[in-house]
C-alpha positions in Angstrom: 14.1 19.1 6.2 17.2 17.3 4.8 19.7 19.9 2.6 21.8 17.9 0.7 24.2 21.2 0.1 24.7 21.7 3.6 27.5 19.5 4.9 26.4 20.0 8.7 23.5 18.7 8.6 23.2 14.8 9.1 22.4 12.8 5.8 19.6 10.3 5.5 20.6 6.5 5.6 20.3 5.3 1.6 19.2 1.8 3.4 16.6 3.7 5.9 15.6 5.7 3.2 15.2 2.6 0.7 12.9 0.7 3.5 10.8 3.9 3.8 10.0 3.9 0.4 9.5 0.3 -0.3 7.0 0.1 3.0 5.3 3.1 1.6 4.9 1.5 -1.7 3.8 -1.4 -0.4 1.3 0.0 1.6 0.2 2.1 -1.2 -0.5 -1.1 -3.3 -2.1 -3.2 -0.5 -4.5 -0.3 -0.3 -5.1 -0.6 -4.2 -5.7 -4.3 -4.1 -7.8 -4.4 -0.8 -10.3 -1.4 -2.5 -10.0 -3.6 -5.5 -11.4 -6.9 -3.0 -14.1 -4.9 -1.2 -15.1 -2.5 -4.0 -14.4 1.7 -4.0 -17.4 3.2 -2.2 -18.0 6.9 -3.5 -21.6 6.9 -3.6 -24.9 5.1 -2.6 -25.2 3.9 -6.4 -23.9 0.7 -7.3 -23.4 1.4 -10.7 -21.7 4.7 -9.6 -19.0 2.2 -7.2 -18.5 -0.6 -9.6 -18.2 1.8 -12.4 -14.9 3.7 -9.6 -13.8 0.2 -8.6 -13.4 -0.9 -12.6 -11.7 2.3 -13.0 -9.2 1.6 -10.2 -9.1 -1.8 -11.3 -8.1 -0.6 -15.6 -5.9 2.2 -13.4 -3.6 0.1 -11.3 -2.9 -2.9 -14.1 -1.7 0.2 -16.7 1.0 0.7 -13.8 1.4 -2.6 -12.1 4.8 -3.0 -14.3 6.5 0.2 -14.2 5.3 1.6 -10.5 5.0 -1.9 -8.1 6.8 -5.1 -10.0 11.0 -5.2 -9.3 13.2 -2.5 -9.0 11.7 0.8 -9.2 13.3 4.7 -8.4 12.4 6.0 -5.3 9.0 8.0 -4.9 6.8 5.2 -7.6 3.6 5.3 -4.5 3.8 8.4 -5.0 3.8 8.9 -8.5 0.7 6.8 -8.5 -1.4 8.6 -5.9 -0.7 11.8 -8.0 -1.2 10.3 -11.1 -4.6 9.2 -9.9 -5.1 12.7 -8.2 -4.4 14.2 -11.7 -7.1 12.0 -14.0 -9.8 13.8 -14.8 -13.2 12.5 -13.8 -14.8 10.5 -16.7 -18.5 10.4 -17.9 -19.5 7.2 -19.3 -23.5 6.2 -19.3 -25.5 3.2 -17.9 -25.6 0.4 -19.2 -28.9 -1.7 -18.3 -28.4 -5.0 -16.7 -30.7 -8.4 -17.1 -34.3 -6.1 -16.0 -33.3 -3.2 -14.3 -34.3 -0.2 -15.2 -33.0 2.6 -17.8 -31.6 5.2 -15.7 -30.5 8.2 -18.0 -28.1 9.5 -15.4 -24.5 9.8 -16.4 -22.1 7.8 -14.3 -19.2 10.5 -12.8 -15.8 8.1 -12.2 -14.0 10.9 -9.9 -10.5 9.9 -9.3 -9.6 12.2 -7.1 -12.1 10.5 -4.9 -10.8 7.2 -5.3 -7.3 8.4 -4.2 -8.7 9.6 -1.4 -10.1 6.3 -0.3 -6.6 4.8 -1.5 -4.6 7.4 1.2 -7.2 6.7 4.0 -7.2 2.8 3.4 -2.8 3.2 3.1 -2.8 5.6 6.3 -5.1 2.2 8.3 -2.9 -0.3 6.9 0.7 1.6 8.3 -0.6 1.8 11.7 -1.8 -1.6 11.8 1.5 -2.8 10.1 3.4 -0.5 13.5 1.4 -2.5 16.0 2.3 -5.6 14.6 6.2 -4.7 13.9 6.3 -3.6 17.8 5.0 -7.1 18.9 8.3 -8.4 16.6 11.4 -7.8 19.7 9.4 -9.8 22.2 8.2 -12.8 19.9 12.7 -12.5 19.5 13.3 -13.2 22.3 13.9 -17.2 22.5 16.1 -16.5 19.6 18.2 -13.9 21.1 18.8 -15.9 24.0 19.8 -19.3 22.0 22.3 -16.9 20.2 23.9 -15.8 23.3 24.0 -18.9 24.8 25.7 -20.1 21.2 28.2 -17.4 21.4 28.7 -17.7 25.4 29.9 -21.5 24.2 26.9 -22.7 26.9 24.8 -26.0 25.5 21.2 -25.3 25.0 18.4 -26.7 27.1 16.0 -27.1 23.7 17.8 -30.2 21.6 15.2 -29.3 19.1 16.3 -26.2 17.6 13.6 -25.2 15.3 15.6 -22.1 14.2 18.4 -24.5 12.6 
């Protein structure tokens, strides 16, 4: 761990810290958006899952501007997850839709279980993005070759330069 009061210890780069925090925030937001798109699944009961998805959608919308849009303080991804985890479970009654039978069992929306799904999906996304980024250096080989040739004053073989 970094101790800001220890002058002998190397300090983390502010640029690296900012990039890490931004990626952390983006993976959190993408995990939430993917869960909203496919639906939160916390139970085999469809009504329970719809209620959980609706809760997450409402929770996300309430915090969109304060946590995900524009310049933010560091740690907003953590703040979002923490606020979700600290929310109390919500009991609500079932509503009938069309010809469905009325079920008197209450719906219980558990924010902690929703947060768990967000965290699991965020980890999966981070691993996927890491694999994509590992391929970037090999994809940029041609660009580097052309830059080196220009620096050396050598004409490039490709006259139709798509990078200009």
